[in-house]
C-alpha positions in Angstrom: 103.1 88.3 70.9 105.2 91.0 72.6 108.6 90.3 74.0 108.9 91.3 77.7 112.6 92.1 77.2 111.7 94.9 74.7 109.0 96.5 76.8 110.5 99.5 78.6 108.3 100.5 81.6 108.7 103.9 83.0 107.4 103.1 86.5 105.9 100.7 88.9 108.1 97.6 88.9 107.1 96.8 92.5 106.9 93.5 94.2 104.5 92.6 97.0 107.4 90.8 98.7 109.5 94.0 98.9 110.9 94.2 102.5 109.6 97.8 102.8 106.0 96.5 103.0 105.8 92.7 102.8 105.2 92.5 106.5 102.2 94.8 106.5 98.8 93.3 107.5 95.8 93.5 105.1 93.2 95.2 107.3 92.1 93.1 110.3 92.8 89.8 108.6 95.8 87.6 109.3 97.0 88.0 105.7 100.2 89.9 105.0 101.3 91.8 101.9 104.2 89.4 101.1 102.2 86.3 100.4 98.7 87.8 99.8 99.2 91.5 98.6 99.1 91.1 94.9 95.8 93.0 94.4 97.0 95.9 96.7 100.3 96.0 94.8 98.5 96.0 91.4 96.3 98.9 92.6 99.5 100.9 93.6 100.9 100.2 90.2 97.7 101.4 88.4 97.5 104.5 90.6 101.2 105.3 89.8 100.7 104.7 86.1 97.7 107.1 86.2 99.7 109.9 87.7 102.4 109.4 85.1 100.2 108.9 82.1 97.3 111.3 82.7 98.3 113.8 85.4 101.9 114.0 84.1 102.8 114.4 87.8 105.5 111.8 88.7 106.0 113.4 92.2 102.5 112.3 93.3 102.2 108.6 93.9 101.6 106.0 96.5 103.9 103.0 97.1 102.2 99.6 97.8 102.8 100.0 101.6 100.9 103.3 101.6 98.0 101.9 99.5 98.0 99.0 102.0 97.7 101.4 104.9 94.9 103.5 103.4 92.8 100.7 101.9 89.8 99.0 103.4 89.5 95.2 103.4 87.1 92.3 103.8 87.5 90.0 106.7 89.7 87.7 104.6 92.0 90.4 103.5 90.5 91.2 100.0 91.0 94.8 99.2 88.1 97.1 98.2 88.8 98.7 94.9 87.4 102.1 95.7 90.8 103.1 97.2 91.7 104.0 93.6 88.9 106.6 93.6 90.0 108.0 96.9 93.8 108.3 96.1 93.2 109.9 92.7 90.5 112.3 94.0 87.8 110.6 91.9 89.8 111.0 88.6 90.3 107.2 88.2 87.4 104.9 88.9 86.6 101.2 89.1 84.2 100.2 86.3 82.6 97.0 85.0 82.8 98.2 81.4 85.9 97.0 79.6 85.3 99.3 76.6 86.1 102.4 78.6 89.0 100.9 80.6 92.4 102.6 80.7 93.9 100.1 83.1 93.1 96.4 83.7 93.9 93.9 86.4 93.7 90.3 85.4 93.1 87.4 87.7 95.1 84.2 87.4 95.0 80.8 89.1 98.4 80.0 90.3 99.2 77.0 92.6 95.6 76.7 93.6 95.4 80.4 94.6 94.1 83.5 93.0 96.7 86.0 91.8 96.4 89.4 90.2 98.6 91.1 87.6 98.4 94.4 85.7 98.0 94.2 82.0 100.5 96.3 80.1 100.0 98.1 76.8 96.9 97.7 74.6 93.8 95.9 75.7 94.8 92.9 73.6 98.5 93.0 74.7 100.0 89.8 76.1 102.3 91.5 78.6 101.7 91.9 82.3 103.4 93.2 85.4 103.5 90.5 88.0 103.6 91.9 91.5 104.9 88.6 92.9 108.4 89.5 91.7 107.9 92.9 90.1 108.8 91.6 86.7 107.2 92.0 83.2 106.1 88.7 81.8 104.0 87.1 79.1 100.5 86.9 80.3 100.2 83.2 79.2 102.6 81.1 81.3 102.7 77.3 81.9 102.6 77.8 85.7 99.4 79.8 85.9 96.0 79.9 84.2 94.3 83.1 83.1 90.8 83.2 84.5 87.9 85.3 83.5 88.4 87.7 86.4 89.1 91.2 85.3 89.0 94.5 87.1 88.8 97.7 85.0 89.6 101.3 85.8 88.5 104.3 83.7 89.2 108.0 83.7 86.4 110.0 85.4 
């Protein structure tokens, strides 16, 4: 098990509750980024990590508020994952194949709600970036349950 205190992230310690974007509405739904924007924030983190890791271009990135504004949503405020394709000009794509994944979002059940985090490190790593508070945590916590929900992103 990796220790969160020893992991040194370069980028993307963003929280969905950041006052710069927590008030933004998720599409035409009544949902707002603060309480319901974990998936959008995870997508912003993944896009930023892509630009740092692959493109080596730290000047090009989208904050969660910008991803929120550009994304498309279902009527209940769930984000369509193809915003990653659009914002990386097709260089990073959503996939259902974990064997080719560069980045992974993991679904949790937390307080009766679904919540998304970004897995950090290797595919088997036990660290995640939690967009609720923008902190790095152990994936397995007593207050949430890891579900089978995964969203994978691969290089084009």
